C-alpha positions in Angstrom: 0.0 0.0 0.0 1.6 3.3 -1.1 2.0 6.1 1.4 -0.7 8.4 0.1 -3.3 5.5 -0.1 -2.3 4.3 3.4 -3.0 7.7 4.9 -6.4 7.7 3.3 -7.1 4.3 4.9 -5.7 5.4 8.3 -8.3 8.2 8.2 -11.1 5.9 7.1 -10.5 3.3 9.8 -10.3 5.9 12.5 -13.5 7.5 11.3 -15.1 4.1 11.3 -14.0 3.7 15.0 -15.5 7.1 15.8 -18.8 6.1 14.3 -18.8 2.8 16.2 -18.0 4.6 19.5 -20.7 7.2 19.0 -23.2 4.5 18.1 -22.3 2.4 21.1 -22.6 5.4 23.5 -26.0 6.4 22.0 -27.3 2.8 22.3 -26.1 2.7 25.9 -27.8 5.9 26.7 -31.1 4.8 25.2 -30.8 1.4 26.8 -30.2 2.8 30.3 -33.1 5.2 30.0 -35.5 2.5 28.8 -34.4 -0.4 30.9 -36.5 -1.3 33.9 -34.1 -3.9 35.3 -32.7 -2.5 38.6 -29.3 -4.2 38.2 -28.9 -2.6 34.7 -29.7 0.9 35.9 -27.5 0.4 38.9 -24.4 0.6 36.8 -24.9 4.4 36.7 -25.1 4.6 40.5 -22.1 5.7 42.5 -20.0 2.8 43.7 -21.5 0.3 41.2 -21.0 1.9 37.8 -17.5 3.2 38.2 -16.0 0.5 36.0 -18.6 0.9 33.3 -18.2 4.7 33.2 -14.4 4.4 33.3 -14.4 2.1 30.3 -16.4 4.6 28.3 -14.2 7.4 29.3 -11.1 5.5 28.4 -12.6 4.6 25.0 -13.0 8.3 24.2 -9.6 9.1 25.5 -8.0 6.4 23.4 -9.8 7.6 20.3 -8.8 11.3 21.0 -5.2 10.3 21.4 -5.2 8.4 18.1 -6.9 11.3 16.4 -4.3 13.8 17.8 -1.5 11.5 16.7 -2.7 11.3 13.1 -3.2 15.1 13.0 0.1 16.2 14.6 2.7 13.6 13.6 3.9 12.1 10.3 5.2 8.7 11.5 3.7 5.5 13.0 0.2 6.2 11.9 -0.5 2.6 11.2 0.7 1.6 14.7 -1.4 4.3 16.3 -4.6 3.1 14.4 -3.9 -0.6 15.2 -3.1 0.1 18.9 -6.1 2.3 19.3 -8.3 -0.4 17.8 -6.9 -3.0 20.1 -7.5 -0.9 23.2 -11.0 0.2 22.1 -12.1 -3.3 21.3 -11.2 -4.6 24.8 -12.8 -1.7 26.5 -15.9 -2.2 24.5 -15.9 -5.8 25.6 -15.8 -4.7 29.2 -18.7 -2.4 28.6 -20.9 -4.9 26.7 -20.0 -8.2 28.3 -22.5 -7.9 31.3 -25.4 -7.2 28.9 -24.6 -8.8 25.5 -24.0 -12.5 24.8 -21.1 -13.1 22.5 -19.5 -9.7 23.4 -16.1 -11.4 22.7 -16.7 -10.7 19.0 -15.6 -7.1 19.6 -12.1 -8.6 20.3 -12.0 -9.5 16.6 -11.8 -5.9 15.4 -7.9 -5.6 15.5 -7.6 -8.7 13.4 -10.1 -7.2 10.9 -7.9 -4.1 10.7 -4.9 -6.2 9.6 -7.2 -7.7 6.9 -8.0 -4.2 5.7 -4.3 -3.4 5.5 -3.6 -6.8 3.8 -0.7 -7.2 6.1 0.2 -10.8 6.9 2.8 -10.0 9.5 0.4 -7.7 11.3 -2.3 -10.4 11.1 -0.1 -13.1 12.7 1.2 -10.8 15.4 -2.3 -9.6 16.4 -3.7 -13.2 16.2 -1.1 -14.5 18.6 -1.3 -11.5 20.9 -5.1 -11.7 21.0 -5.0 -15.4 21.9 -2.5 -14.8 24.8 -4.3 -11.6 25.9 -7.7 -13.2 26.0 -6.3 -16.2 27.9 -4.9 -13.9 30.5 -8.2 -12.0 30.7 -10.1 -15.2 31.1 -8.0 -16.8 33.8 -7.4 -13.5 35.6 -10.9 -12.1 35.5 -13.7 -14.1 33.8 -13.0 -17.4 35.4 -12.3 -16.1 38.9 -14.8 -13.3 39.1 -17.5 -14.1 36.6 -17.1 -17.9 36.9 -17.3 -18.4 33.1 -17.0 -22.1 32.0 -13.8 -23.3 30.4 -15.7 -24.4 27.3 -16.6 -20.8 26.5 -12.9 -19.8 26.7 -12.0 -22.7 24.3 -14.7 -21.7 21.9 -13.6 -18.1 21.8 -10.0 -19.1 21.3 -11.1 -21.4 18.4 -12.9 -18.5 16.9 -9.7 -16.4 17.1 -7.8 -19.2 15.3 -10.4 -19.7 12.6 -10.7 -16.0 12.0 -6.9 -15.6 11.6 -6.7 -18.6 9.3 -9.6 -17.3 7.1 -8.1 -13.8 7.1 -4.7 -15.2 6.1 -6.4 -17.1 3.2 -8.2 -13.9 2.1 -4.9 -11.9 2.1 -3.0 -14.7 0.2 -5.9 -14.9 -2.3 -5.9 -11.2 -2.8 -2.2 -11.2 -3.5 -2.6 -14.0 -6.0 -5.4 -12.1 -7.8 -3.2 -9.0 -7.8 -0.3 -10.9 -9.3 -2.6 -12.4 -11.9 -4.0 -8.9 -12.8 -0.4 -7.6 -13.1 0.5 -10.5 -15.4 -2.6 -9.8 -17.5 -1.7 -6.1 -17.6 1.9 -6.9 -18.7 0.6 -9.3 -21.3 -1.8 -6.7 -22.7 1.0 -4.1 -22.7 3.2 -6.6 -24.5 0.5 -7.3 -27.1 0.0 -3.6 -27.6 3.7 -3.1 -28.1 3.8 -6.1 -30.5 0.8 -4.7 -32.4 2.4 -1.3 -32.6 5.6 -2.8 -33.9 3.7 -4.9 -36.4 1.7 -1.8 -37.6 4.9 0.1 -37.9 6.6 -2.8 -39.9 3.6 -2.8 -42.2 4.0 0.9 -42.8 7.8 1.2 -42.9 10.0 0.3 -45.8 12.7 -2.1 -44.5 15.8 -0.8 -46.2 15.5 2.9 -45.7 13.3 3.2 -42.6 10.9 5.6 -44.4 7.2 5.0 -45.0 6.4 2.6 -47.8 4.5 3.3 -51.1 1.2 2.1 -49.8 1.3 4.1 -46.6 2.4 7.2 -48.6 -0.7 7.0 -50.8 -3.0 6.4 -47.8 -1.6 9.5 -46.0 -1.7 11.6 -49.2 -5.4 10.7 -49.8 -6.3 11.8 -46.3 -4.4 15.1 -46.6 -5.9 15.9 -49.9 -9.4 15.6 -48.3 -8.2 18.0 -45.7 -7.0 20.4 -48.4 -10.4 20.3 -50.1 -12.5 20.6 -47.0 -10.4 22.8 -44.7 -8.0 24.6 -47.0 -4.9 22.8 -45.8 -1.7 23.9 -47.6 0.2 21.0 -49.2 3.2 20.6 -51.5 4.4 17.4 -53.0 8.1 16.8 -53.8 9.2 13.8 -55.9 12.9 13.2 -56.3 15.3 10.4 -57.3 19.0 9.8 -57.0 21.0 11.0 -60.1 22.9 8.3 -62.0 21.9 5.6 -59.4 22.2 2.8 -62.0 25.8 3.8 -62.6 26.5 3.5 -58.8 25.0 0.0 -58.7 26.8 -1.1 -61.9 30.2 0.3 -60.7 30.3 -0.5 -57.0 27.7 -3.2 -56.6 24.2 -3.3 -55.2 25.3 -3.4 -51.6 26.9 0.1 -52.1 23.7 1.1 -53.8 21.8 0.0 -50.7 24.1 2.0 -48.5 23.5 5.1 -50.6 19.7 4.6 -50.4 20.0 4.3 -46.6 22.1 7.4 -46.2 20.0 9.5 -48.5 16.8 8.4 -46.7 18.4 9.2 -43.3 19.3 12.7 -44.5 15.8 13.2 -45.9 14.2 12.1 -42.6 16.5 14.5 -40.7 15.7 17.4 -42.9 11.9 17.4 -42.9 9.7 19.0 -40.3 7.4 17.4 -37.8 4.3 17.9 -39.9 6.0 16.6 -43.1 5.9 13.1 -44.4 8.7 11.2 -46.2 8.5 7.9 -48.1 10.4 5.7 -50.4 8.3 5.8 -53.5 10.1 3.1 -55.4 13.6 2.1 -56.5 15.8 5.2 -56.1 12.8 7.5 -56.0 11.5 9.3 -52.9 8.5 11.4 -52.0 8.0 14.1 -49.5 4.7 15.8 -48.5 5.1 19.2 -47.0 2.2 20.5 -44.9 1.4 23.7 -43.1 4.1 25.6 -45.2 3.9 28.3 -47.8 5.1 27.4 -51.3 8.3 29.5 -50.7 9.0 27.6 -47.5 8.5 24.2 -49.1 10.8 25.3 -52.0 13.5 26.4 -49.5 13.1 23.1 -47.6 13.5 21.1 -50.8 16.5 23.1 -51.8 18.1 22.6 -48.4 17.5 18.9 -48.7 19.1 18.8 -52.2 22.1 20.7 -51.0 22.5 18.6 -47.8 22.5 15.4 -49.9 25.0 16.7 -52.4 27.4 17.5 -49.6 27.4 14.0 -48.1 30.6 12.0 -48.3 30.5 8.4 -49.8 34.0 7.0 -49.6 32.8 3.5 -50.5 31.4 5.0 -53.8 34.7 6.4 -55.0 34.3 9.5 -52.9 32.1 11.0 -55.6 29.1 13.1 -54.5 25.6 11.7 -54.8 23.0 14.2 -56.0 19.2 14.2 -56.4 16.8 15.9 -58.8 13.6 17.2 -57.3 10.2 18.1 -58.7 8.0 20.2 -56.5 4.3 21.1 -56.9 2.0 23.3 -54.9 -1.4 21.7 -54.6 -4.2 23.7 -56.1 -7.8 23.2 -54.9 -9.7 21.0 -57.3 -6.7 19.5 -59.0 -7.0 16.1 -57.4 -4.4 13.4 -56.8 -3.8 12.4 -60.4 -3.1 16.0 -61.7 -0.9 16.7 -58.7 1.3 13.7 -59.5 1.3 14.6 -63.2 2.5 18.1 -62.5 5.1 16.9 -60.0 6.4 14.2 -62.4 6.7 16.8 -65.2 8.8 19.0 -62.8 11.0 16.1 -61.9 11.5 15.1 -65.5 12.5 18.7 -66.3 15.0 18.7 -63.5 16.6 15.4 -64.7 16.7 16.6 -68.3 18.0 20.0 -67.4 21.2 18.9 -65.9 20.2 17.1 -62.6 21.0 18.2 -59.0 18.4 20.9 -59.0 14.8 21.7 -57.8 12.2 22.4 -60.5 8.7 23.5 -59.6 5.5 22.7 -61.5 4.9 26.4 -62.0 8.3 26.7 -63.8 7.4 23.9 -66.1 4.1 25.5 -67.1 5.6 28.9 -67.3 3.7 30.6 -64.5 5.9 31.6 -61.6 9.7 31.5 -61.3 11.2 30.8 -58.0 14.4 32.6 -57.5 
């Protein structure tokens, strides 16, 4: 039980004791007023009711001391609550025993408190202490003064033992259930992690770590709907690695794979949080820019091209690897097919015009020139 939760239960248990004490005092008061039996009323008379009255006073004192301890100190709250419960339970027994059959049941309250705390050590200690304390009480008072039969003592002791054993079983069972729930929770968390990993593997292209072709189109379809309905700004960049076939033919496909990985890593490191990068196929990549002006998207594509061209590739003869990029600003009503056609035209123009450059769809169609 954590500290904060334990403090809540200290308060609840003590409040429960207060309610029990007030109820017992109220019932005693009503009982004394209504009883017509002289020996019952006589407990309030001087010289005959001193023990009865003293027990009630000591109950209130014990409760008040426990209350003060919880309010003024920060340590040993559990011990204060348990000790108060033990004292109050025996004082209640002294009060109720002359009038109530089976008043020994009040002596079970401390054991019940250990059950609330789910504390096996406390349960065993209180069980043993209750057995010994009641034995001393019986042989020192009940047998000599009240002449109670030995069978009643043995029955009460048996009840103590049975109650402790049952409480022990409840605590053990509760811990087993808790462990089972923890295992189920861990299993569910493990399944969630595995599911997340599986979902990611289905969306991620294995070689480059970028999103795959299928996921790219799903994401683009969703964004284009947002463009049409909410006016979201979107730019599409398609680019591929210049002379990539020559790299494969000259240095081998394993070098080509290294180039793809490094270019993909550079692309992933260059894009913004709201942008989306994917391997579109072969040596071709795609980037979706969102929440940018066209000038900002163009600057981002140019930075990406420049960063890739400055990378070193010693395993590829130390020659620079460059990319050609086609960029298109989405216009409302164009749709996905026209967006790709414009971007492809821009990419083709970049490749034909000398490579290692960014060409916009507006440049191809002779509308706006980006300086």
